[in-house]
N, C-alpha and C positions, 0 to 999 in steps of 0.2 A: 295514211301514214301508220300502218299497223305493223307492229313488230312481229317478225316471223321467227319466234324463238323455238328452237328444236331441242328436245332433251333426249339423249341417247344413253341408256344405262345398260351395259352389257357385262355379264359375268360368265366367264368361260372356264369350265372344269372338264370339258370333254376330252381335251388332250391328256390331262392327268389320268383320267379313267382309262383311256386307251393305253397309256404307258403302263399302268398297273396291270392291265390284261396282258400286255406284251411280256411281262416278267414271268408269267406262269409257264413252267416247263413240266414235262412228264417226269415224276419222281422215280428214282431207282427202286426196284422191288424190295431190296433189303431195308430201305429207309422210308417205306410208304407212310407209316403213321407219323413219324417225326417231321418229314418233309411237308406232309399235308398240313400239319398243325402250324408249321412256320408260315406256309403259304397263306393259311387262313388268317393268321395274326397280321401278316403283311397287308393282305387285302383289306382287313378290317381297319388297320391303321390308315391306309391310303384313302379308303372310303370316308373315314372320319375327317381326315384332313381336307378332302374334296368338299365335304359337306360344310365345314367351317369356312372354306374359301367362298362357297356359293352363297353364304348368308351375308347380304349387303348391309344389314342393320347393325348399329353399334349403340350400346347402352350409354347414355349421357346423363348429366344432372339437369335439374330444372333450370339452374342458372345458365348452363351451357345452351339449353334450348332457347332461352330468352335472348341470348346473344346472336342466335342464328336467324330468328324470325321476329320482326317487330309486331306490335299489336297481337301478342300471343295470348294463349288461354292458360287456365290453371285447372287442376282437378277440382271437381265440385266438392262442397262440404260433405263430409261423411264418406268420401271415397276411400277404398282400401286397395292394397296390392298395386300401388301406383308405380309405374315403370315408364321412364322416358327413353326414347330411342331416336336415332337419326340415320338417314341413308343419303350418302353423297358426301361432298366436301364439307367437313365440319370445322374448318379453319375460319373463324369469324372475320379475320383480317383479309381473307380472300373473297371479296364480294363478287358474286356473279348471279346472273339470271338465266335460267331458273336456279334457285338455290336448293339446298338440301331439304329433303322431306323430314319433318319433325313429327314424331308419333308419341302420343300419350295413351297408355293402356291402363285401365283401372276397373275395379269392381264397385258396384253401387246397388244397394237394395237387391242383392242376390243375382245381379246381371253383370256381364262383362261388356265393356265398351272400349272402342278404339277411336281416338280423335287424331286427326292429322292436320298439318298446316305447312304451306310452302309458298315462298315468294316465286311467282310465276310470271310477273309482268302483266301484259294485257292478254296473255294466252290462257284464258280461263279454262280449266280442265278438271276432270274428275281424278282426284288423287287418292281416293278411298281404297282402291284395289278390289272393290266388290264387283262380282261378275254374275249378277242375277238379271233375269228378265222381269223387271218390276211389274207387279200387279197393278199398282196405282202410283202416280206421282202428282203431288199438289204444290202449288206456289205458296210460299209462306213469307212472313216478315218477322224477323227476330226482334224481340222487345227491347234489347239493350245494345246489341252490336250496331255500329254506325249510327249512334244516337237514336236508335229506334227505327231507323230507315233501311236496315240491311235486309235485302230480299234474298231468297234462296228457294230450295226445293226440298220436299220431304217425300221419300220414296219407300214403298213397302212391298216386299215379296211374301206371298202366302203360299206355302207348300204343304204337302201331306205330312212331312216329318219335321219341318222346321220353317221358321219365318225369319225375315231379316228387315231391318230398318236402316235407312241412310238419309242423313240430313247434310246438304251441301250449301255453302254460301261463299261469296266472293267479294272481297273488298277491292273495288275497282280503282279507288283513289290511290291505293298503295300497291295494288297488284298482288294480293295474297289470296290463295285458295284454301278453303277449310272443308273438313268433312268429319262427321261423327257417325259411327256405325255400330250395330249390335246384331247378334244372331241368337234366337231362342226358339224353343218349341212352339210357343204361342205368344204373340205380341198384341192380341186383341185388347183394346182399352189402354194400351201404353202410349204415352205422348213423348216421342223422342225430341221434339222441339224444346220441351222444358229442360232437357239435359243439355242441349246445345246452348241455351241461354244461360244455364248454370256454369258453363265453361268460361263465360266472360269475366275478365279480371280487369277492372278499370286502372289498376296500378301498373299493368303491363302494356297499356296502350302508349303509342309513340307520343301522344299529346299530354301524357300525365305529367303534371308539375310544370308545364310550359304556359306562361301567361298568354292570354288571348291577344294582347296588344302586339301587333306586328313590329312596332317600333322598338320592342325589347331586344331585337337582334343587335348584336354588337359586332361591327365589322373589325377586320384585322387592323393593327396599328401600322400605318404606312409612313410614319415619321421618317424623314430623310430620303423618301423615294421621290425622285424627280421624273422618272420614266416608268412606263408600263413594265419594261424589262426588270427594273429594280423591284417592282411589286412581285412579279413572278419569281424572282430569286428568293423571296422571303416565304414562299409557300411551302407547306409541309407535304410529305409523301402521301399520296392518295387524293390530294386536292386537284382541281382541274382549272384550266384557263382557256379562254377563247377570245379572239379579236373579231368583232362583228360590226356591221354598219346598221344603225337605227336612224332612218331618215338620212340627214346629211352629217350625222355624228359618227365618228369612229370611237368605239367604246371597248373596254376590257371587261370581260365577265370572269369572275373568280368564284368557282363552285367549291362547296365543302367536300364534295366527292363526285365521282363519275361512275357510270356503269356501262357494260358492254351491251349495246342496243340489240344487235342481231345474234349475239352469242358466238361470233366468229373472230373476235379480237381485232376487228377492223374499225368499228365505229363506236366511240365513247361519247355519251351524252350526259346531261345533268338535269336535275329538277329544281336547283336553287342557284343563286348567284348574287354576289355583290357587284354593283355596276359602277365603273369608273370612266371618266373622260378627261380630255384636256380642255381647259378654258381658252379664251381668246389670247391670253398671255402665255399659254403653254404650261400652266400649272395644272396639277392633277386635281380633279374634283370627284368627290364621292357622291354619286347620285341616289343611291338607295339599294334596297335588297328586294329580290323577287323570289317567289317560291311557288312551285306547282303542287298539285295535289297527289303526286305519286308517280311511280315509274311508267305508268300508262300515258303520261303527259310530259315528256321532256320539253325543255325550253326550245322555242322555235322562232324563226324570223323570216320575213319575206323581203328584207332589205329596207323596208320602211317602218314596219311595226315589229314589236317584240311581243310574242304570244305567251301568255302565262295562264294555264288552265287547270281544271280538275273535272271530276265527274259531274259537278253541279253548275259549272260555268266556265266562261272563257273571257279573258281580258286582252284587249289590244292596247299596248302601251307605246308611248312616243316620248321623245325628248324635245322639249320646247326650245324656242330661241333663247329663252332666259335660263337654259340649262337645268330644267326640272324634269325628272322622270315621272310621268303622270299617266293615268288611265284615260286614253282617248275614248274608248267604248268598253262597256262591260255588259255581257248578257249572262244571266244566271237564273237558277230556279231555287226556291225554298219550299220544303215540304212540311206539312203539319203532321200532327200525331197520327192521322189516319192515312198518311201517304199521299195526300192531295197536293199537287204542285202549284205554286204561284210564280209567274215568270216576270222578270224585270229586265229593263234596258236602261243603262245609266252612262254618264260621262262625268269626269272630274273637271272638264274645262269648257264644255259646251252643252247646249240643249239638244237632246236626241229623242226626247219623249215628252209629250204634252201632259201626260198623267201626273198629278202632283205627287203620287207615290212611286212614280217610275214603273208602274205595272204595264204589262202588255198582255194581249189576249191569249197567246198560246206560245208554243216553243219554236215558232218559225225563225225568229231572229237568232235564237240560241243554236238551232241546227245549222243555220248559215255560218255562224261563227266557227262552229266545229268543222264545217267544210272548208272554210278559209284556213283554219289551222292545219288541216290535212294537206292542203295545197302548198303550205309554207315549207321551209327547209328546217329540219332539225339542226340545232347548233351543235357542231362537233367540237368536243373539248380535247385538249392535250392533258394527259394525266401525269402529275409529278411523280417521279419514281424515287 
């Protein structure tokens, strides 16, 4: 279940240039100088207009940048000549994947740097715009991004007249690609990873200020609602809803928002939802709240289980006969400071592991859970207009 998100960015000024050429005519002999000057002015004006049209970048503020890309970065301390730009749809209310490319340009310690970020879903890609045949590329782990577990690459080009550095990393849980690049005559001894780490701003992360307790989520007030339809009628624009079957229970999922899975406007999915069902007497019950780890893992179901996952684990959830939404099985991995993983297999309702700490030897079960998730169906949501 991999998203096939395509991004097509086309800027066409060829027609304008051809139109400008078509306007040039042979001047009369008595007005050669004057006509030529007018033609040159017209050509210059049209060339300037064409150049402006060909530039897809728009200068924005830092606040505008933060509204376009979650888990954003900031200019490092001491940076000067800071400029923010964006390319693409800069309307934050018009959420789409891939989103606009946000660029931060700055000077630091006598060098110029360009940092970029973009919501790309699970289509990790190089957004740097650098086109070098890299002399060397190394795997790295950034010290602060992703709680110290963010992996990436550091590439360097060494040429006769200039050198270039590129650091790339990708937040798979949220689906954001990042890059940091610089070009200089000589980069020997320079550490670009340190600048990438200096871009990290904890106050701009999506989790900033959010309590760790998942029970802190407050569902909508459904007072007076006797049917699922009445709940849907209370939803705000941008929210989503879906009717699905989990086991033998018909439930309503209400998402805080939806996103276009394939980018073609046909399939909208979600990464979070409040879960409702009818009890035996026909009354609406609120079962709880579920949330995945980013756009790479939309909610899914195989008709029996509700799949809720992220880059580090996958939960298989059920609704019990006593109308409780519980984790039937959970396979996940935890990493230490050195990047070493410990794997676990647990359940809220039954014994699935003889180890007292629920540890397992390797990633076999986790990989099987991911395969089961891939085989399940993404839950398609209706988006409230």
